[in-house]
C-alpha positions in Angstrom: -17.8 -4.2 32.4 -20.6 -3.8 30.0 -19.5 -2.9 26.2 -22.1 -1.4 23.6 -19.9 -3.6 21.1 -21.1 -7.1 20.2 -19.2 -10.0 21.4 -18.4 -10.7 17.8 -16.8 -7.5 17.1 -14.5 -8.0 20.2 -13.6 -11.3 18.9 -12.4 -9.6 15.7 -10.4 -7.2 17.4 -9.0 -10.0 19.5 -8.2 -12.0 16.5 -6.7 -9.1 14.8 -4.4 -8.0 17.5 -3.2 -11.5 17.9 -1.6 -11.4 14.5 1.0 -9.5 16.5 3.6 -11.9 18.2 4.0 -9.6 21.4 0.4 -9.4 21.9 0.1 -13.2 22.2 2.9 -13.3 24.7 5.7 -14.1 22.2 8.6 -11.7 22.7 12.3 -11.4 23.0 12.8 -12.3 26.7 16.6 -11.3 26.3 16.1 -7.8 25.0 12.4 -7.3 26.4 10.9 -6.8 30.0 8.6 -9.2 31.5 6.9 -6.4 33.3 5.9 -5.1 30.0 4.2 -8.5 29.3 2.1 -8.0 32.6 0.8 -4.8 31.2 -0.1 -6.1 27.6 -1.7 -8.9 29.1 -3.9 -7.0 31.3 -5.1 -5.1 28.3 -5.4 -8.1 26.2 -7.4 -10.0 28.9 -10.0 -7.3 28.8 -10.6 -7.6 25.1 -10.6 -11.5 25.5 -13.2 -11.1 28.4 -15.4 -9.2 26.2 -15.1 -11.5 23.4 -15.7 -14.5 25.9 -12.3 -16.0 25.4 -10.5 -14.9 28.5 -9.5 -18.3 29.9 -8.2 -19.6 26.6 -6.2 -16.2 25.9 -4.8 -16.1 29.4 -3.7 -19.7 29.1 -1.9 -19.2 25.7 -0.4 -15.7 26.6 1.4 -17.1 29.7 2.5 -20.4 28.0 4.0 -18.3 25.1 5.8 -16.1 27.7 7.1 -19.3 29.3 8.4 -20.5 25.9 10.0 -17.2 25.2 11.8 -17.3 28.5 12.9 -20.8 27.9 14.4 -20.0 24.5 16.2 -17.5 25.9 17.7 -19.4 28.7 18.7 -22.0 26.0 20.4 -19.4 24.0 22.2 -18.1 27.0 23.4 -21.7 27.9 24.5 -22.3 24.3 26.7 -19.3 24.4 28.3 -20.2 27.5 29.6 -23.6 25.9 
């Protein structure tokens, strides 16, 4: 996909959007929906690709999703005690 915007512009957009936790994969896994995260990841990966950061972004995003889910599992386990 060819863009008329510069790589630097895409990188600025990516950096600005990453100020929002959910767009980095950090979410309330108990109240949220993982399917929504797949959609968010798709859009963010396109932006990251245009910025030349797609590999780094994808890894960070799914690591954050996993951390969010593990946090939810720990909380549920603690409530059962």
